[in-house]
PyMOL Python script that loads the backbone (N, CA, C, O; Angstrom):
from pymol import cmd

cmd.read_pdbstr("""\
ATOM      1  N   MET A   1     -46.933 -40.373  59.279  1.00  0.00           N
ATOM      2  CA  MET A   1     -46.054 -39.238  59.096  1.00  0.00           C
ATOM      3  C   MET A   1     -45.896 -38.905  57.610  1.00  0.00           C
ATOM      4  O   MET A   1     -45.898 -37.737  57.223  1.00  0.00           O
ATOM      5  N   MET A   2     -45.760 -39.943  56.786  1.00  0.00           N
ATOM      6  CA  MET A   2     -45.584 -39.738  55.358  1.00  0.00           C
ATOM      7  C   MET A   2     -46.836 -39.143  54.732  1.00  0.00           C
ATOM      8  O   MET A   2     -46.738 -38.357  53.790  1.00  0.00           O
ATOM      9  N   LYS A   3     -48.032 -39.512  55.246  1.00  0.00           N
ATOM     10  CA  LYS A   3     -49.284 -38.949  54.728  1.00  0.00           C
ATOM     11  C   LYS A   3     -49.336 -37.445  54.969  1.00  0.00           C
ATOM     12  O   LYS A   3     -49.796 -36.689  54.113  1.00  0.00           O
ATOM     13  N   VAL A   4     -48.867 -37.016  56.128  1.00  0.00           N
ATOM     14  CA  VAL A   4     -48.880 -35.599  56.474  1.00  0.00           C
ATOM     15  C   VAL A   4     -47.963 -34.830  55.530  1.00  0.00           C
ATOM     16  O   VAL A   4     -48.317 -33.751  55.055  1.00  0.00           O
ATOM     17  N   VAL A   5     -46.781 -35.389  55.260  1.00  0.00           N
ATOM     18  CA  VAL A   5     -45.816 -34.735  54.365  1.00  0.00           C
ATOM     19  C   VAL A   5     -46.425 -34.611  52.966  1.00  0.00           C
ATOM     20  O   VAL A   5     -46.371 -33.546  52.352  1.00  0.00           O
ATOM     21  N   TRP A   6     -47.003 -35.704  52.469  1.00  0.00           N
ATOM     22  CA  TRP A   6     -47.610 -35.689  51.137  1.00  0.00           C
ATOM     23  C   TRP A   6     -48.805 -34.728  51.087  1.00  0.00           C
ATOM     24  O   TRP A   6     -49.038 -34.070  50.073  1.00  0.00           O
ATOM     25  N   THR A   7     -49.546 -34.656  52.175  1.00  0.00           N
ATOM     26  CA  THR A   7     -50.694 -33.745  52.232  1.00  0.00           C
ATOM     27  C   THR A   7     -50.225 -32.303  52.146  1.00  0.00           C
ATOM     28  O   THR A   7     -50.764 -31.523  51.361  1.00  0.00           O
ATOM     29  N   PHE A   8     -49.227 -31.939  52.944  1.00  0.00           N
ATOM     30  CA  PHE A   8     -48.706 -30.570  52.910  1.00  0.00           C
ATOM     31  C   PHE A   8     -48.050 -30.255  51.570  1.00  0.00           C
ATOM     32  O   PHE A   8     -48.161 -29.139  51.064  1.00  0.00           O
ATOM     33  N   LEU A   9     -47.366 -31.247  50.999  1.00  0.00           N
ATOM     34  CA  LEU A   9     -46.753 -31.054  49.697  1.00  0.00           C
ATOM     35  C   LEU A   9     -47.841 -30.820  48.632  1.00  0.00           C
ATOM     36  O   LEU A   9     -47.691 -29.958  47.766  1.00  0.00           O
ATOM     37  N   GLY A  10     -48.917 -31.581  48.702  1.00  0.00           N
ATOM     38  CA  GLY A  10     -50.030 -31.401  47.771  1.00  0.00           C
ATOM     39  C   GLY A  10     -50.673 -30.040  47.919  1.00  0.00           C
ATOM     40  O   GLY A  10     -50.991 -29.378  46.932  1.00  0.00           O
ATOM     41  N   ILE A  11     -50.865 -29.622  49.182  1.00  0.00           N
ATOM     42  CA  ILE A  11     -51.454 -28.301  49.438  1.00  0.00           C
ATOM     43  C   ILE A  11     -50.530 -27.211  48.898  1.00  0.00           C
ATOM     44  O   ILE A  11     -50.992 -26.236  48.305  1.00  0.00           O
ATOM     45  N   ALA A  12     -49.226 -27.381  49.107  1.00  0.00           N
ATOM     46  CA  ALA A  12     -48.259 -26.390  48.627  1.00  0.00           C
ATOM     47  C   ALA A  12     -48.295 -26.294  47.098  1.00  0.00           C
ATOM     48  O   ALA A  12     -48.251 -25.200  46.536  1.00  0.00           O
ATOM     49  N   VAL A  13     -48.374 -27.442  46.440  1.00  0.00           N
ATOM     50  CA  VAL A  13     -48.427 -27.449  44.975  1.00  0.00           C
ATOM     51  C   VAL A  13     -49.698 -26.736  44.489  1.00  0.00           C
ATOM     52  O   VAL A  13     -49.647 -25.952  43.541  1.00  0.00           O
ATOM     53  N   VAL A  14     -50.822 -27.008  45.133  1.00  0.00           N
ATOM     54  CA  VAL A  14     -52.072 -26.357  44.751  1.00  0.00           C
ATOM     55  C   VAL A  14     -51.970 -24.851  44.965  1.00  0.00           C
ATOM     56  O   VAL A  14     -52.398 -24.079  44.106  1.00  0.00           O
ATOM     57  N   LEU A  15     -51.417 -24.424  46.084  1.00  0.00           N
ATOM     58  CA  LEU A  15     -51.294 -22.993  46.360  1.00  0.00           C
ATOM     59  C   LEU A  15     -50.348 -22.306  45.373  1.00  0.00           C
ATOM     60  O   LEU A  15     -50.627 -21.203  44.904  1.00  0.00           O
ATOM     61  N   VAL A  16     -49.234 -22.962  45.063  1.00  0.00           N
ATOM     62  CA  VAL A  16     -48.293 -22.389  44.095  1.00  0.00           C
ATOM     63  C   VAL A  16     -48.961 -22.288  42.718  1.00  0.00           C
ATOM     64  O   VAL A  16     -48.819 -21.279  42.029  1.00  0.00           O
ATOM     65  N   GLY A  17     -49.679 -23.325  42.329  1.00  0.00           N
ATOM     66  CA  GLY A  17     -50.385 -23.293  41.052  1.00  0.00           C
ATOM     67  C   GLY A  17     -51.421 -22.190  41.013  1.00  0.00           C
ATOM     68  O   GLY A  17     -51.547 -21.483  40.013  1.00  0.00           O
ATOM     69  N   TRP A  18     -52.164 -22.042  42.101  1.00  0.00           N
ATOM     70  CA  TRP A  18     -53.162 -20.982  42.180  1.00  0.00           C
ATOM     71  C   TRP A  18     -52.492 -19.608  42.100  1.00  0.00           C
ATOM     72  O   TRP A  18     -52.981 -18.711  41.413  1.00  0.00           O
ATOM     73  N   GLY A  19     -51.374 -19.452  42.805  1.00  0.00           N
ATOM     74  CA  GLY A  19     -50.650 -18.174  42.793  1.00  0.00           C
ATOM     75  C   GLY A  19     -50.131 -17.835  41.405  1.00  0.00           C
ATOM     76  O   GLY A  19     -50.192 -16.681  40.981  1.00  0.00           O
ATOM     77  N   MET A  20     -49.625 -18.828  40.702  1.00  0.00           N
ATOM     78  CA  MET A  20     -49.126 -18.588  39.340  1.00  0.00           C
ATOM     79  C   MET A  20     -50.272 -18.212  38.403  1.00  0.00           C
ATOM     80  O   MET A  20     -50.126 -17.328  37.559  1.00  0.00           O
ATOM     81  N   THR A  21     -51.387 -18.876  38.552  1.00  0.00           N
ATOM     82  CA  THR A  21     -52.554 -18.559  37.724  1.00  0.00           C
ATOM     83  C   THR A  21     -53.033 -17.143  38.000  1.00  0.00           C
ATOM     84  O   THR A  21     -53.335 -16.393  37.072  1.00  0.00           O
ATOM     85  N   TRP A  22     -53.102 -16.783  39.255  1.00  0.00           N
ATOM     86  CA  TRP A  22     -53.536 -15.443  39.632  1.00  0.00           C
ATOM     87  C   TRP A  22     -52.575 -14.388  39.078  1.00  0.00           C
ATOM     88  O   TRP A  22     -53.010 -13.369  38.540  1.00  0.00           O
ATOM     89  N   ALA A  23     -51.268 -14.634  39.209  1.00  0.00           N
ATOM     90  CA  ALA A  23     -50.277 -13.680  38.720  1.00  0.00           C
ATOM     91  C   ALA A  23     -50.380 -13.532  37.199  1.00  0.00           C
ATOM     92  O   ALA A  23     -50.261 -12.427  36.670  1.00  0.00           O
ATOM     93  N   ASN A  24     -50.600 -14.643  36.505  1.00  0.00           N
ATOM     94  CA  ASN A  24     -50.725 -14.602  35.053  1.00  0.00           C
ATOM     95  C   ASN A  24     -51.955 -13.800  34.641  1.00  0.00           C
ATOM     96  O   ASN A  24     -51.887 -12.983  33.723  1.00  0.00           O
ATOM     97  N   GLN A  25     -53.070 -14.030  35.312  1.00  0.00           N
ATOM     98  CA  GLN A  25     -54.290 -13.290  34.995  1.00  0.00           C
ATOM     99  C   GLN A  25     -54.121 -11.807  35.306  1.00  0.00           C
ATOM    100  O   GLN A  25     -54.598 -10.949  34.563  1.00  0.00           O
ATOM    101  N   ASN A  26     -53.447 -11.517  36.399  1.00  0.00           N
ATOM    102  CA  ASN A  26     -53.208 -10.123  36.767  1.00  0.00           C
ATOM    103  C   ASN A  26     -52.343  -9.434  35.719  1.00  0.00           C
ATOM    104  O   ASN A  26     -52.598  -8.282  35.368  1.00  0.00           O
ATOM    105  N   ALA A  27     -51.326 -10.125  35.216  1.00  0.00           N
ATOM    106  CA  ALA A  27     -50.466  -9.560  34.175  1.00  0.00           C
ATOM    107  C   ALA A  27     -51.269  -9.313  32.896  1.00  0.00           C
ATOM    108  O   ALA A  27     -51.083  -8.290  32.237  1.00  0.00           O
ATOM    109  N   ARG A  28     -52.149 -10.233  32.546  1.00  0.00           N
ATOM    110  CA  ARG A  28     -52.980 -10.041  31.348  1.00  0.00           C
ATOM    111  C   ARG A  28     -53.914  -8.849  31.516  1.00  0.00           C
ATOM    112  O   ARG A  28     -54.118  -8.077  30.579  1.00  0.00           O
ATOM    113  N   ILE A  29     -54.474  -8.702  32.699  1.00  0.00           N
ATOM    114  CA  ILE A  29     -55.367  -7.567  32.965  1.00  0.00           C
ATOM    115  C   ILE A  29     -54.609  -6.253  32.797  1.00  0.00           C
ATOM    116  O   ILE A  29     -55.111  -5.325  32.163  1.00  0.00           O
ATOM    117  N   CYS A  30     -53.414  -6.170  33.354  1.00  0.00           N
ATOM    118  CA  CYS A  30     -52.608  -4.953  33.234  1.00  0.00           C
ATOM    119  C   CYS A  30     -52.257  -4.672  31.769  1.00  0.00           C
ATOM    120  O   CYS A  30     -52.304  -3.527  31.320  1.00  0.00           O
ATOM    121  N   GLU A  31     -51.908  -5.722  31.036  1.00  0.00           N
ATOM    122  CA  GLU A  31     -51.588  -5.565  29.613  1.00  0.00           C
ATOM    123  C   GLU A  31     -52.798  -5.054  28.840  1.00  0.00           C
ATOM    124  O   GLU A  31     -52.677  -4.158  28.004  1.00  0.00           O
ATOM    125  N   ASN A  32     -53.958  -5.624  29.121  1.00  0.00           N
ATOM    126  CA  ASN A  32     -55.181  -5.202  28.437  1.00  0.00           C
ATOM    127  C   ASN A  32     -55.554  -3.767  28.783  1.00  0.00           C
ATOM    128  O   ASN A  32     -56.038  -3.025  27.928  1.00  0.00           O
ATOM    129  N   GLN A  33     -55.332  -3.375  30.031  1.00  0.00           N
ATOM    130  CA  GLN A  33     -55.622  -1.995  30.417  1.00  0.00           C
ATOM    131  C   GLN A  33     -54.740  -1.029  29.643  1.00  0.00           C
ATOM    132  O   GLN A  33     -55.188   0.040  29.228  1.00  0.00           O
ATOM    133  N   GLY A  34     -53.467  -1.416  29.448  1.00  0.00           N
ATOM    134  CA  GLY A  34     -52.560  -0.585  28.656  1.00  0.00           C
ATOM    135  C   GLY A  34     -53.017  -0.473  27.210  1.00  0.00           C
ATOM    136  O   GLY A  34     -52.977   0.605  26.617  1.00  0.00           O
ATOM    137  N   ARG A  35     -53.449  -1.592  26.650  1.00  0.00           N
ATOM    138  CA  ARG A  35     -53.941  -1.573  25.269  1.00  0.00           C
ATOM    139  C   ARG A  35     -55.195  -0.718  25.152  1.00  0.00           C
ATOM    140  O   ARG A  35     -55.348   0.029  24.186  1.00  0.00           O
ATOM    141  N   ILE A  36     -56.090  -0.821  26.124  1.00  0.00           N
ATOM    142  CA  ILE A  36     -57.330  -0.029  26.106  1.00  0.00           C
ATOM    143  C   ILE A  36     -57.006   1.460  26.170  1.00  0.00           C
ATOM    144  O   ILE A  36     -57.617   2.266  25.468  1.00  0.00           O
ATOM    145  N   ALA A  37     -56.046   1.818  27.010  1.00  0.00           N
ATOM    146  CA  ALA A  37     -55.659   3.228  27.113  1.00  0.00           C
ATOM    147  C   ALA A  37     -55.103   3.725  25.779  1.00  0.00           C
ATOM    148  O   ALA A  37     -55.414   4.836  25.348  1.00  0.00           O
ATOM    149  N   GLY A  38     -54.285   2.907  25.131  1.00  0.00           N
ATOM    150  CA  GLY A  38     -53.735   3.283  23.829  1.00  0.00           C
ATOM    151  C   GLY A  38     -54.818   3.441  22.776  1.00  0.00           C
ATOM    152  O   GLY A  38     -54.788   4.378  21.978  1.00  0.00           O
ATOM    153  N   LEU A  39     -55.770   2.526  22.778  1.00  0.00           N
ATOM    154  CA  LEU A  39     -56.876   2.615  21.825  1.00  0.00           C
ATOM    155  C   LEU A  39     -57.736   3.840  22.092  1.00  0.00           C
ATOM    156  O   LEU A  39     -58.218   4.477  21.155  1.00  0.00           O
ATOM    157  N   ALA A  40     -57.931   4.171  23.355  1.00  0.00           N
ATOM    158  CA  ALA A  40     -58.731   5.352  23.693  1.00  0.00           C
ATOM    159  C   ALA A  40     -58.080   6.615  23.135  1.00  0.00           C
ATOM    160  O   ALA A  40     -58.768   7.502  22.630  1.00  0.00           O
ATOM    161  N   LYS A  41     -56.744   6.694  23.228  1.00  0.00           N
ATOM    162  CA  LYS A  41     -56.038   7.860  22.680  1.00  0.00           C
ATOM    163  C   LYS A  41     -56.197   7.917  21.169  1.00  0.00           C
ATOM    164  O   LYS A  41     -56.395   8.992  20.604  1.00  0.00           O
ATOM    165  N   ARG A  42     -56.111   6.761  20.511  1.00  0.00           N
ATOM    166  CA  ARG A  42     -56.262   6.727  19.056  1.00  0.00           C
ATOM    167  C   ARG A  42     -57.672   7.152  18.651  1.00  0.00           C
ATOM    168  O   ARG A  42     -57.849   7.874  17.670  1.00  0.00           O
ATOM    169  N   VAL A  43     -58.664   6.707  19.404  1.00  0.00           N
ATOM    170  CA  VAL A  43     -60.053   7.077  19.099  1.00  0.00           C
ATOM    171  C   VAL A  43     -60.231   8.588  19.226  1.00  0.00           C
ATOM    172  O   VAL A  43     -60.899   9.207  18.397  1.00  0.00           O
ATOM    173  N   GLU A  44     -59.643   9.179  20.250  1.00  0.00           N
ATOM    174  CA  GLU A  44     -59.743  10.628  20.423  1.00  0.00           C
ATOM    175  C   GLU A  44     -59.107  11.353  19.240  1.00  0.00           C
ATOM    176  O   GLU A  44     -59.653  12.337  18.739  1.00  0.00           O
ATOM    177  N   THR A  45     -57.951  10.863  18.798  1.00  0.00           N
ATOM    178  CA  THR A  45     -57.260  11.479  17.666  1.00  0.00           C
ATOM    179  C   THR A  45     -58.103  11.382  16.401  1.00  0.00           C
ATOM    180  O   THR A  45     -58.259  12.361  15.670  1.00  0.00           O
ATOM    181  N   VAL A  46     -58.644  10.196  16.150  1.00  0.00           N
ATOM    182  CA  VAL A  46     -59.470  10.003  14.954  1.00  0.00           C
ATOM    183  C   VAL A  46     -60.728  10.857  15.040  1.00  0.00           C
ATOM    184  O   VAL A  46     -61.154  11.436  14.040  1.00  0.00           O
ATOM    185  N   ALA A  47     -61.323  10.940  16.220  1.00  0.00           N
ATOM    186  CA  ALA A  47     -62.524  11.756  16.388  1.00  0.00           C
ATOM    187  C   ALA A  47     -62.212  13.217  16.087  1.00  0.00           C
ATOM    188  O   ALA A  47     -63.014  13.903  15.454  1.00  0.00           O
ATOM    189  N   GLY A  48     -61.066  13.692  16.531  1.00  0.00           N
ATOM    190  CA  GLY A  48     -60.664  15.073  16.240  1.00  0.00           C
ATOM    191  C   GLY A  48     -60.463  15.295  14.760  1.00  0.00           C
ATOM    192  O   GLY A  48     -60.855  16.330  14.220  1.00  0.00           O
ATOM    193  N   GLN A  49     -59.847  14.314  14.096  1.00  0.00           N
ATOM    194  CA  GLN A  49     -59.639  14.436  12.648  1.00  0.00           C
ATOM    195  C   GLN A  49     -60.966  14.428  11.912  1.00  0.00           C
ATOM    196  O   GLN A  49     -61.148  15.165  10.943  1.00  0.00           O
ATOM    197  N   THR A  50     -61.889  13.602  12.366  1.00  0.00           N
ATOM    198  CA  THR A  50     -63.208  13.537  11.740  1.00  0.00           C
ATOM    199  C   THR A  50     -63.910  14.880  11.861  1.00  0.00           C
ATOM    200  O   THR A  50     -64.525  15.356  10.907  1.00  0.00           O
ATOM    201  N   THR A  51     -63.816  15.481  13.026  1.00  0.00           N
ATOM    202  CA  THR A  51     -64.449  16.787  13.236  1.00  0.00           C
ATOM    203  C   THR A  51     -63.862  17.813  12.281  1.00  0.00           C
ATOM    204  O   THR A  51     -64.599  18.599  11.685  1.00  0.00           O
ATOM    205  N   GLU A  52     -62.534  17.814  12.130  1.00  0.00           N
ATOM    206  CA  GLU A  52     -61.900  18.759  11.216  1.00  0.00           C
ATOM    207  C   GLU A  52     -62.315  18.486   9.776  1.00  0.00           C
ATOM    208  O   GLU A  52     -62.537  19.419   9.003  1.00  0.00           O
ATOM    209  N   SER A  53     -62.420  17.215   9.417  1.00  0.00           N
ATOM    210  CA  SER A  53     -62.852  16.855   8.062  1.00  0.00           C
ATOM    211  C   SER A  53     -64.277  17.323   7.809  1.00  0.00           C
ATOM    212  O   SER A  53     -64.592  17.850   6.742  1.00  0.00           O
ATOM    213  N   GLU A  54     -65.138  17.122   8.810  1.00  0.00           N
ATOM    214  CA  GLU A  54     -66.525  17.559   8.660  1.00  0.00           C
ATOM    215  C   GLU A  54     -66.605  19.069   8.480  1.00  0.00           C
ATOM    216  O   GLU A  54     -67.398  19.559   7.676  1.00  0.00           O
ATOM    217  N   LYS A  55     -65.794  19.802   9.216  1.00  0.00           N
ATOM    218  CA  LYS A  55     -65.780  21.261   9.082  1.00  0.00           C
ATOM    219  C   LYS A  55     -65.331  21.661   7.679  1.00  0.00           C
ATOM    220  O   LYS A  55     -65.904  22.567   7.074  1.00  0.00           O
ATOM    221  N   ALA A  56     -64.308  20.987   7.164  1.00  0.00           N
ATOM    222  CA  ALA A  56     -63.820  21.301   5.827  1.00  0.00           C
ATOM    223  C   ALA A  56     -64.887  20.996   4.780  1.00  0.00           C
ATOM    224  O   ALA A  56     -65.065  21.759   3.831  1.00  0.00           O
ATOM    225  N   ILE A  57     -65.594  19.885   4.949  1.00  0.00           N
ATOM    226  CA  ILE A  57     -66.661  19.525   4.003  1.00  0.00           C
ATOM    227  C   ILE A  57     -67.764  20.572   4.022  1.00  0.00           C
ATOM    228  O   ILE A  57     -68.272  20.958   2.969  1.00  0.00           O
ATOM    229  N   VAL A  58     -68.137  21.031   5.202  1.00  0.00           N
ATOM    230  CA  VAL A  58     -69.185  22.058   5.302  1.00  0.00           C
ATOM    231  C   VAL A  58     -68.725  23.338   4.611  1.00  0.00           C
ATOM    232  O   VAL A  58     -69.510  23.993   3.925  1.00  0.00           O
ATOM    233  N   ARG A  59     -67.450  23.696   4.791  1.00  0.00           N
ATOM    234  CA  ARG A  59     -66.942  24.896   4.124  1.00  0.00           C
ATOM    235  C   ARG A  59     -66.994  24.735   2.598  1.00  0.00           C
ATOM    236  O   ARG A  59     -67.382  25.658   1.882  1.00  0.00           O
ATOM    237  N   LEU A  60     -66.601  23.561   2.116  1.00  0.00           N
ATOM    238  CA  LEU A  60     -66.653  23.321   0.670  1.00  0.00           C
ATOM    239  C   LEU A  60     -68.084  23.358   0.152  1.00  0.00           C
ATOM    240  O   LEU A  60     -68.356  23.934  -0.901  1.00  0.00           O
ATOM    241  N   GLU A  61     -68.998  22.741   0.898  1.00  0.00           N
ATOM    242  CA  GLU A  61     -70.406  22.756   0.484  1.00  0.00           C
ATOM    243  C   GLU A  61     -70.935  24.189   0.413  1.00  0.00           C
ATOM    244  O   GLU A  61     -71.676  24.544  -0.504  1.00  0.00           O
ATOM    245  N   THR A  62     -70.548  24.997   1.383  1.00  0.00           N
ATOM    246  CA  THR A  62     -70.990  26.398   1.400  1.00  0.00           C
ATOM    247  C   THR A  62     -70.449  27.137   0.173  1.00  0.00           C
ATOM    248  O   THR A  62     -71.175  27.893  -0.472  1.00  0.00           O
ATOM    249  N   LYS A  63     -69.179  26.915  -0.142  1.00  0.00           N
ATOM    250  CA  LYS A  63     -68.597  27.571  -1.323  1.00  0.00           C
ATOM    251  C   LYS A  63     -69.295  27.114  -2.592  1.00  0.00           C
ATOM    252  O   LYS A  63     -69.557  27.921  -3.483  1.00  0.00           O
ATOM    253  N   ILE A  64     -69.598  25.828  -2.679  1.00  0.00           N
ATOM    254  CA  ILE A  64     -70.297  25.309  -3.868  1.00  0.00           C
ATOM    255  C   ILE A  64     -71.683  25.931  -3.976  1.00  0.00           C
ATOM    256  O   ILE A  64     -72.124  26.274  -5.073  1.00  0.00           O
ATOM    257  N   GLU A  65     -72.375  26.080  -2.848  1.00  0.00           N
ATOM    258  CA  GLU A  65     -73.698  26.706  -2.866  1.00  0.00           C
ATOM    259  C   GLU A  65     -73.608  28.151  -3.363  1.00  0.00           C
ATOM    260  O   GLU A  65     -74.459  28.596  -4.134  1.00  0.00           O
ATOM    261  N   TYR A  66     -72.572  28.891  -2.921  1.00  0.00           N
ATOM    262  CA  TYR A  66     -72.397  30.262  -3.384  1.00  0.00           C
ATOM    263  C   TYR A  66     -72.121  30.300  -4.880  1.00  0.00           C
ATOM    264  O   TYR A  66     -72.631  31.171  -5.585  1.00  0.00           O
ATOM    265  N   ILE A  67     -71.320  29.365  -5.367  1.00  0.00           N
ATOM    266  CA  ILE A  67     -71.007  29.311  -6.794  1.00  0.00           C
ATOM    267  C   ILE A  67     -72.277  29.030  -7.593  1.00  0.00           C
ATOM    268  O   ILE A  67     -72.540  29.684  -8.602  1.00  0.00           O
ATOM    269  N   ILE A  68     -73.064  28.051  -7.134  1.00  0.00           N
ATOM    270  CA  ILE A  68     -74.310  27.717  -7.826  1.00  0.00           C
ATOM    271  C   ILE A  68     -75.259  28.911  -7.820  1.00  0.00           C
ATOM    272  O   ILE A  68     -75.911  29.204  -8.823  1.00  0.00           O
ATOM    273  N   LYS A  69     -75.328  29.593  -6.685  1.00  0.00           N
ATOM    274  CA  LYS A  69     -76.192  30.767  -6.587  1.00  0.00           C
ATOM    275  C   LYS A  69     -75.723  31.844  -7.556  1.00  0.00           C
ATOM    276  O   LYS A  69     -76.539  32.504  -8.199  1.00  0.00           O
ATOM    277  N   GLY A  70     -74.414  32.020  -7.661  1.00  0.00           N
ATOM    278  CA  GLY A  70     -73.863  32.998  -8.603  1.00  0.00           C
ATOM    279  C   GLY A  70     -74.154  32.623 -10.041  1.00  0.00           C
ATOM    280  O   GLY A  70     -74.490  33.484 -10.855  1.00  0.00           O
ATOM    281  N   VAL A  71     -74.027  31.333 -10.363  1.00  0.00           N
ATOM    282  CA  VAL A  71     -74.335  30.872 -11.720  1.00  0.00           C
ATOM    283  C   VAL A  71     -75.806  31.106 -12.025  1.00  0.00           C
ATOM    284  O   VAL A  71     -76.151  31.539 -13.125  1.00  0.00           O
ATOM    285  N   ASP A  72     -76.673  30.824 -11.066  1.00  0.00           N
ATOM    286  CA  ASP A  72     -78.112  31.053 -11.273  1.00  0.00           C
ATOM    287  C   ASP A  72     -78.400  32.537 -11.519  1.00  0.00           C
ATOM    288  O   ASP A  72     -79.236  32.874 -12.358  1.00  0.00           O
ATOM    289  N   GLU A  73     -77.720  33.416 -10.798  1.00  0.00           N
ATOM    290  CA  GLU A  73     -77.915  34.849 -10.987  1.00  0.00           C
ATOM    291  C   GLU A  73     -77.432  35.279 -12.369  1.00  0.00           C
ATOM    292  O   GLU A  73     -78.062  36.112 -13.022  1.00  0.00           O
ATOM    293  N   ILE A  74     -76.306  34.705 -12.813  1.00  0.00           N
ATOM    294  CA  ILE A  74     -75.786  35.025 -14.148  1.00  0.00           C
ATOM    295  C   ILE A  74     -76.770  34.548 -15.217  1.00  0.00           C
ATOM    296  O   ILE A  74     -77.035  35.260 -16.186  1.00  0.00           O
ATOM    297  N   LYS A  75     -77.310  33.338 -15.034  1.00  0.00           N
ATOM    298  CA  LYS A  75     -78.298  32.816 -15.980  1.00  0.00           C
ATOM    299  C   LYS A  75     -79.525  33.744 -16.045  1.00  0.00           C
ATOM    300  O   LYS A  75     -80.048  34.015 -17.126  1.00  0.00           O
ATOM    301  N   ALA A  76     -79.969  34.219 -14.894  1.00  0.00           N
ATOM    302  CA  ALA A  76     -81.130  35.114 -14.842  1.00  0.00           C
ATOM    303  C   ALA A  76     -80.838  36.412 -15.576  1.00  0.00           C
ATOM    304  O   ALA A  76     -81.708  36.935 -16.273  1.00  0.00           O
ATOM    305  N   GLU A  77     -79.619  36.943 -15.430  1.00  0.00           N
ATOM    306  CA  GLU A  77     -79.235  38.181 -16.110  1.00  0.00           C
ATOM    307  C   GLU A  77     -79.180  37.979 -17.605  1.00  0.00           C
ATOM    308  O   GLU A  77     -79.579  38.850 -18.377  1.00  0.00           O
ATOM    309  N   VAL A  78     -78.672  36.796 -18.018  1.00  0.00           N
ATOM    310  CA  VAL A  78     -78.546  36.525 -19.447  1.00  0.00           C
ATOM    311  C   VAL A  78     -79.917  36.383 -20.092  1.00  0.00           C
ATOM    312  O   VAL A  78     -80.101  36.794 -21.237  1.00  0.00           O
ATOM    313  N   ARG A  79     -80.872  35.815 -19.390  1.00  0.00           N
ATOM    314  CA  ARG A  79     -82.224  35.607 -19.920  1.00  0.00           C
ATOM    315  C   ARG A  79     -82.964  36.919 -20.102  1.00  0.00           C
ATOM    316  O   ARG A  79     -83.858  37.002 -20.945  1.00  0.00           O
ATOM    317  N   LYS A  80     -82.623  37.939 -19.343  1.00  0.00           N
ATOM    318  CA  LYS A  80     -83.350  39.218 -19.389  1.00  0.00           C
ATOM    319  C   LYS A  80     -83.052  39.886 -20.660  1.00  0.00           C
ATOM    320  O   LYS A  80     -83.556  40.980 -20.915  1.00  0.00           O
TER     321      LYS A  80
END
""", "prot")
cmd.dss("prot")
cmd.show_as("cartoon", "prot")
cmd.util.cbc("prot")
cmd.orient("prot")
């Protein structure tokens, strides 16, 4: 009779331990999913800022090209 009690008690301890481990892993998974979602939003924000920065750089490069072209035209006029 005592063996049966100890056997069931052992099985119960193993099941409780397994349940706690599973619950802990499940909580970590949920936490990580939340962190991943937050990082995804940050990446989107940074990507948008990068796109705007690239557009601004292209605009500046275009203005610099126009200035250089104007300087070259002035130099050509002065040489004549």
